[in-house]
C-alpha positions in Angstrom: -56.9 -20.5 -42.8 -54.5 -19.3 -40.1 -55.8 -22.0 -37.7 -55.0 -24.6 -40.4 -51.3 -23.5 -40.4 -50.7 -24.7 -36.9 -52.5 -28.1 -36.8 -49.6 -30.3 -37.8 -46.9 -30.5 -35.1 -44.8 -33.0 -37.1 -44.5 -30.5 -39.9 -43.2 -27.8 -37.6 -40.8 -30.1 -35.7 -39.3 -31.3 -38.9 -39.2 -27.9 -40.5 -37.5 -26.3 -37.5 -35.0 -29.1 -37.2 -34.0 -28.8 -40.8 -34.4 -25.0 -41.3 -32.6 -23.7 -38.2 -29.1 -24.8 -39.2 -29.7 -23.6 -42.7 -30.9 -20.3 -41.4 -27.7 -19.9 -39.3 -25.6 -20.7 -42.3 -27.4 -18.2 -44.5 -27.4 -15.5 -41.8 -23.6 -15.8 -41.4 -23.0 -16.0 -45.1 -25.3 -13.0 -45.9 -24.0 -10.9 -43.0 -20.4 -11.5 -44.0 -21.3 -10.6 -47.6 -22.6 -7.3 -46.3 -19.4 -6.8 -44.4 -17.4 -7.7 -47.5 -19.2 -5.1 -49.5 -18.8 -2.6 -46.8 -15.1 -3.3 -46.6 -14.7 -3.0 -50.4 -16.8 0.1 -50.2 -14.1 1.8 -48.2 -12.0 1.6 -51.4 -14.6 3.5 -53.5 -17.3 2.9 -56.0 -14.9 1.6 -58.6 -13.8 -1.2 -56.3 -17.4 -2.0 -55.4 -18.4 -2.2 -59.0 -15.3 -4.2 -60.0 -15.8 -6.9 -57.3 -19.6 -7.0 -57.9 -19.2 -7.5 -61.7 -16.4 -10.0 -61.1 -18.6 -12.1 -58.9 -21.1 -12.4 -61.8 -19.0 -15.3 -63.1 -19.1 -16.9 -59.7 -22.8 -16.1 -59.4 -23.6 -17.8 -62.7 -21.4 -20.8 -61.8 -22.9 -21.3 -58.4 -26.4 -21.2 -59.9 -25.3 -23.9 -62.4 -23.8 -25.8 -59.4 -27.1 -25.3 -57.5 -29.1 -26.6 -60.5 -27.0 -29.7 -60.8 -26.8 -30.4 -57.0 -30.5 -29.6 -56.3 -31.5 -31.8 -59.3 -29.4 -34.5 -57.7 -31.0 -33.8 -54.4 -34.4 -34.6 -55.8 -33.2 -38.2 -56.1 -31.2 -38.3 -52.9 -34.1 -36.9 -50.8 -36.5 -39.4 -52.3 -34.0 -42.3 -51.8 -33.5 -41.1 -48.2 -37.3 -41.6 -47.7 -36.5 -45.2 -48.3 -33.1 -45.1 -46.5 -31.4 -46.3 -49.6 -27.8 -45.1 -49.0 -26.2 -47.1 -51.9 -28.4 -45.3 -54.4 -27.7 -41.9 -52.8 -24.0 -42.4 -53.3 -24.4 -43.4 -56.9 -26.3 -40.2 -57.7 -23.7 -38.2 -55.9 -21.1 -39.7 -58.3 -23.0 -38.3 -61.3 -23.4 -35.0 -59.5 -19.7 -34.6 -59.0 -18.9 -35.4 -62.6 -21.4 -32.8 -63.9 -20.5 -30.1 -61.4 -16.7 -30.4 -62.0 -17.1 -30.3 -65.7 -19.1 -27.1 -65.5 -16.6 -25.6 -63.0 -13.7 -26.0 -65.4 -15.4 -23.9 -68.0 -15.8 -21.0 -65.5 -12.2 -21.5 -64.4 -11.0 -20.9 -67.9 -13.1 -17.7 -68.1 -11.9 -16.4 -64.7 -8.2 -17.2 -65.0 -7.5 -16.6 -68.7 -10.1 -14.1 -70.1 -11.5 -12.1 -67.2 -11.1 -8.8 -69.1 -13.3 -10.1 -72.0 -16.0 -11.3 -69.5 -16.0 -7.9 -67.6 -16.1 -6.0 -70.9 -19.6 -7.4 -71.4 -20.8 -5.4 -68.5 -19.0 -2.1 -68.6 -16.7 0.1 -70.7 -15.1 1.6 -67.5 -11.5 0.5 -68.0 -10.6 1.0 -64.3 -13.4 -1.3 -63.3 -12.3 -3.9 -65.9 -8.7 -3.8 -64.7 -9.5 -4.1 -61.1 -12.1 -6.8 -61.7 -9.7 -8.8 -63.8 -7.2 -8.8 -61.0 -9.9 -10.1 -58.6 -11.2 -12.8 -61.0 -7.7 -14.0 -61.9 -7.2 -15.1 -58.3 -10.7 -16.4 -57.3 -11.0 -18.3 -60.5 -8.7 -21.0 -59.0 -11.3 -21.7 -56.4 -14.1 -22.7 -58.8 -13.3 -26.4 -59.0 -13.2 -27.0 -55.3 -16.4 -25.0 -54.9 -18.2 -27.5 -57.2 -17.0 -30.4 -55.0 -18.2 -28.6 -51.8 -21.6 -27.8 -53.4 -22.2 -31.4 -54.5 -21.4 -33.0 -51.1 -23.3 -30.3 -49.2 -26.5 -30.8 -51.3 -26.6 -34.5 -50.7 -25.9 -34.1 -47.0 -28.8 -31.7 -46.6 -31.2 -33.8 -48.6 -30.5 -36.7 -46.2 -31.3 -34.4 -43.2 -27.6 -34.0 -42.3 -27.8 -30.2 -42.3 -25.6 -29.3 -39.3 -22.3 -30.5 -40.8 -22.2 -28.4 -43.9 -23.7 -25.5 -42.0 -20.9 -25.5 -39.4 -18.1 -25.9 -41.8 -19.4 -23.3 -44.3 -20.0 -20.8 -41.5 -16.5 -21.2 -40.1 -15.0 -20.9 -43.6 -17.0 -17.7 -44.2 -15.9 -16.2 -40.9 -12.3 -17.1 -41.7 -12.6 -15.5 -45.2 -14.0 -12.3 -43.7 -11.2 -11.9 -41.2 -8.4 -12.8 -43.6 -9.8 -10.5 -46.3 -10.0 -7.7 -43.8 -6.3 -8.2 -42.9 -5.2 -8.3 -46.5 -7.4 -5.5 -47.8 -6.2 -3.0 -45.2 -2.8 -4.5 -44.3 -3.1 -5.2 -40.6 -1.0 -7.5 -38.3 2.0 -7.0 -40.5 0.3 -8.3 -43.7 0.6 -6.4 -46.9 -2.1 -3.9 -47.9 -3.5 -5.5 -51.1 -6.9 -3.9 -51.5 -9.1 -5.8 -53.9 -6.5 -8.5 -54.4 -6.5 -9.1 -50.7 -10.2 -9.8 -50.8 -9.6 -12.3 -53.6 -6.8 -14.1 -51.8 -8.9 -14.4 -48.6 -11.7 -15.9 -50.6 -9.5 -18.4 -52.4 -7.9 -19.7 -49.3 -11.2 -20.0 -47.4 -12.8 -22.0 -50.2 -10.0 -24.6 -50.3 -10.1 -24.9 -46.5 -13.9 -25.4 -46.5 -13.7 -28.2 -49.1 -10.9 -30.0 -47.3 -12.5 -29.9 -43.9 -15.9 -30.9 -45.3 -14.5 -34.0 -47.0 -12.5 -34.9 -43.8 -15.7 -35.1 -41.7 -17.9 -36.7 -44.4 -15.6 -39.7 -44.5 -14.7 -39.7 -40.8 -18.3 -39.8 -39.8 -19.1 -42.3 -42.6 -22.1 -40.2 -43.8 -24.5 -41.1 -46.6 -22.3 -38.9 -48.8 -19.1 -40.9 -48.2 -18.9 -42.1 -51.7 -16.2 -44.7 -52.8 -15.1 -45.8 -56.3 -17.0 -49.1 -55.9 -20.2 -47.1 -55.4 -20.2 -45.6 -59.0 -19.7 -48.6 -61.2 -22.1 -49.8 -63.9 -25.1 -47.4 -64.1 -28.2 -48.8 -65.7 -29.1 -46.9 -68.9 -32.7 -46.6 -67.9 -31.7 -44.9 -64.7 -29.3 -42.6 -66.5 -32.1 -41.5 -68.8 -34.4 -40.8 -65.9 -31.6 -39.0 -64.0 -30.6 -36.7 -66.8 -34.2 -36.0 -67.8 -34.8 -34.7 -64.3 -31.5 -33.0 -63.5 -30.6 -31.4 -66.8 -33.7 -29.2 -66.8 -32.8 -28.0 -63.4 -29.3 -27.2 -64.4 -30.4 -25.5 -67.6 -33.1 -23.6 -65.6 -30.5 -22.1 -63.3 -28.1 -21.3 -66.1 -30.9 -19.6 -68.1 -32.0 -17.7 -65.1 -28.5 -16.6 -64.2 -27.9 -15.5 -67.7 -31.1 -13.5 -67.6 -30.1 -11.9 -64.3 -26.7 -11.2 -65.9 -28.5 -9.3 -68.7 -30.2 -7.2 -65.9 -26.7 -6.5 -64.5 -25.5 -5.4 -67.9 -28.3 -3.0 -68.1 -27.7 -1.6 -64.6 -24.0 -1.3 -65.3 -24.6 0.5 -68.6 -26.8 3.1 -66.8 -23.8 4.2 -64.7 -21.2 3.0 -62.2 -23.3 4.6 -59.4 -26.3 2.5 -60.5 -24.5 -0.8 -60.5 -22.8 0.0 -57.1 -26.3 0.7 -55.7 -27.7 -2.6 -57.0 -24.8 -4.6 -55.6 -25.4 -3.0 -52.2 -29.1 -3.7 -52.3 -28.5 -7.3 -53.4 -26.2 -7.9 -50.4 -29.0 -6.6 -48.1 -31.6 -8.5 -50.0 -29.7 -11.8 -49.5 -29.9 -11.3 -45.7 -33.6 -10.5 -45.8 -34.1 -13.7 -47.8 -32.4 -16.0 -45.3 -35.5 -17.2 -43.6 -37.2 -18.1 -46.8 -34.2 -19.8 -48.4 -34.1 -22.0 -45.4 -37.8 -22.7 -45.5 -37.5 -23.5 -49.2 -34.6 -25.9 -48.7 -36.2 -27.6 -45.7 -39.5 -27.9 -47.5 -37.8 -29.5 -50.5 -36.1 -32.1 -48.3 -39.4 -32.8 -46.5 -41.4 -33.1 -49.7 -38.8 -35.4 -51.3 -38.7 -37.6 -48.3 -42.5 -37.9 -48.1 -42.8 -38.7 -51.9 -40.1 -41.3 -51.7 -41.9 -42.9 -48.7 -45.2 -42.9 -50.7 -47.0 -40.2 -48.7 -48.0 -37.9 -51.5 -50.9 -36.2 -49.7 -48.6 -35.2 -46.9 -46.1 -33.9 -49.4 -48.8 -31.7 -51.0 -49.8 -30.5 -47.5 -46.3 -29.6 -46.6 -45.8 -27.5 -49.8 -49.1 -25.6 -49.2 -48.2 -24.8 -45.6 -44.7 -23.6 -46.5 -46.0 -21.4 -49.3 -48.6 -19.7 -47.0 -46.0 -19.1 -44.3 -43.6 -17.7 -46.8 -46.0 -15.2 -48.2 -47.0 -13.9 -44.8 -43.4 -13.8 -43.5 -42.1 -12.0 -46.7 -44.7 -9.3 -46.4 -43.7 -8.6 -42.8 -39.9 -8.6 -43.5 -40.4 -6.4 -46.5 -42.2 -3.9 -44.3 -39.3 -3.9 -41.8 -36.8 -3.3 -44.6 -38.9 -0.5 -46.1 -39.2 1.4 -42.9 -35.5 1.1 -42.1 -33.9 2.0 -45.4 -32.2 5.1 -44.1 -30.7 3.3 -41.1 -29.4 0.4 -43.3 -27.8 2.6 -46.0 -25.8 4.7 -43.5 -23.0 2.1 -43.2 -21.8 2.8 -46.8 -19.4 5.5 -47.8 -20.7 6.3 -51.2 -21.6 9.4 -53.2 -25.0 11.1 -52.7 -26.0 9.9 -56.2 -25.3 6.2 -55.3 -27.0 6.6 -51.9 -30.1 8.0 -53.6 -30.2 5.1 -56.0 -29.6 2.6 -53.3 -32.4 3.8 -51.1 -34.9 3.8 -54.0 -33.9 0.4 -55.3 -34.2 -1.0 -51.8 -37.7 0.4 -51.5 -38.8 -1.5 -54.6 -37.0 -4.6 -53.4 -38.9 -4.5 -50.1 -42.3 -4.0 -51.9 -41.9 -7.0 -54.2 -40.2 -9.3 -51.7 -43.4 -11.4 -51.1 -43.6 -12.2 -54.9 -40.0 -13.2 -55.2 -40.2 -15.4 -52.1 -43.4 -17.1 -53.3 -41.9 -17.9 -56.7 -38.7 -19.3 -55.0 -40.8 -21.6 -52.8 -43.0 -22.7 -55.7 -40.2 -23.6 -58.1 -37.4 -24.6 -55.8 -39.2 -25.7 -52.7 -42.2 -27.5 -54.2 -42.2 -28.3 -57.9 -38.5 -29.2 -58.1 -38.4 -31.8 -55.2 -41.6 -33.2 -56.6 -39.7 -34.0 -59.8 -41.6 -31.4 -61.9 -38.4 -29.9 -63.2 -39.5 -29.4 -66.8 -42.5 -27.3 -65.9 -40.3 -25.2 -63.6 -37.9 -24.7 -66.5 -40.6 -23.6 -68.8 -42.1 -21.2 -66.2 -38.8 -19.5 -65.6 -37.8 -19.3 -69.3 -41.1 -17.7 -70.3 -41.3 -15.2 -67.5 -37.7 -14.2 -67.7 -36.8 -14.2 -71.4 -40.2 -13.2 -72.8 -41.1 -10.6 -70.1 -38.3 -9.6 -67.8 -35.3 -9.3 -70.1 -37.1 -7.4 -72.9 -38.5 -5.0 -70.4 -35.1 -4.4 -68.8 -33.5 -3.7 -72.2 -36.3 -1.4 -73.3 -36.5 0.5 -69.9 -32.8 0.8 -69.3 -31.3 1.2 -72.8 -34.1 2.6 -74.9 -36.2 4.7 -72.5 -33.1 5.5 -70.3 -35.1 5.2 -67.1 -33.3 5.5 -63.7 -32.1 2.3 -62.2 -34.8 2.1 -59.6 -37.6 2.3 -62.2 -35.8 -0.3 -64.3 -35.7 -2.6 -61.3 -39.4 -2.0 -60.7 -40.4 -2.8 -64.3 -38.2 -6.0 -64.4 -40.2 -7.4 -61.5 -43.3 -7.7 -63.7 -42.1 -11.1 -64.6 -42.4 -12.2 -60.9 -46.2 -11.5 -60.9 -46.7 -13.6 -64.1 -44.6 -16.4 -62.7 -46.6 -16.4 -59.4 -50.0 -16.7 -61.0 -49.0 -19.6 -63.3 -46.9 -21.3 -60.6 -49.7 -21.2 -58.0 -52.1 -22.9 -60.4 -49.5 -25.7 -60.9 -49.1 -26.3 -57.2 -52.9 -26.5 -56.7 -53.2 -29.1 -59.5 -50.9 -31.6 -57.7 -49.5 -32.7 -61.1 -46.0 -31.8 -59.8 -45.9 -34.9 -57.5 -43.7 -37.6 -59.1 -42.1 -40.6 -57.3 -38.8 -41.0 -59.2 -37.4 -43.8 -57.0 -40.1 -46.5 -57.2 -39.2 -49.3 -57.1 -36.2 -48.5 -54.9 -33.3 -50.3 -56.6 -34.6 -51.4 -60.0 -33.0 -48.5 -61.9 -29.7 -48.7 -60.1 -28.7 -52.4 -60.6 -25.1 -52.5 -61.8 -24.4 -53.8 -65.3 
């Protein structure tokens, strides 16, 4: 089996070419997120909890954006297999409309009713007040974020991974530096605390969007959409598009709402508990970098191969990536587990929060391979193969019939400590893995959505 993993040089050349820029982007993003949490952590647990809970709105929104853009990328990746740029731009037009509409809903929540949103998670008035201040500022960045997400997804699906990586990485670095200056009041700038972090984030997101659009059109990339590209969609194509994309968007929304329920449970346990979970999630994101990149790259490769009519190769690519992901996640999980004390030393938190953080991190390291496997199965294999409705059903069943009920019972009825609640919740990952693995082996997830190339996109 291990010898089989290294027999296809084309697979590895393509994977490395696509994954390395994505890895760099994720490493920078996750590292800066850890630094952000560490900076906010200097202001105390209330600040950590406030910013963490405030970012739940952005978390839900970005998952909806991810659902819409990755659903669109199913088509753009398959069209790229045929080098059909006109069709790619037309699906980007639909993506922008859907993403912007969703972003406006979250803008209203963040700008006008942040206190009501935060009140869902906690009764700590200090946390709500500080979090409302943060959300009231970053809420104005949601619309431009939807534009950035849409363009970046289409660029990546057409193998243009370096441009969004470079721009996003520079924007994140800029945000971190500006936030630092505004949080602590250096270089003559006012000391704004949590509000400073929000302002730095807001400015960086606008800058990222403007710079990305400038280079997209200057380089005349496949994402350089013009008004003439989005006229007269054929009804049969629209039906196919929405039947494929809407399950992905709803999948991400339902998943994010389920994770939000988890957050509510953690926050209701105690402020120390939610602070610990937020810290672990920032570390977890960094540990997941390699596998997020493999998943994204695999999805691009599978979509391109299916669009080009090479379905056997698409199946082989999915199987290879899943095997590599499982082995790699076990190794990284072990590294995290044996370095928990070293990792948690950078945070200035109470002994109670520190104890919770270390135990939650231990559970996270132990189940990492399961979570990585499920991400690769649903996002990296089934979704680019057009099997979006099965992925939706798998996520909904495991999350809402297993994970959420167990979280509510363990946290709010049995009153278990946060690390045991987190352990119980991950039961859903095991169920999802068993069912998802069978689906991959069946090959029923392979669907060519762009055959013939232009028939569904002929203007009226």
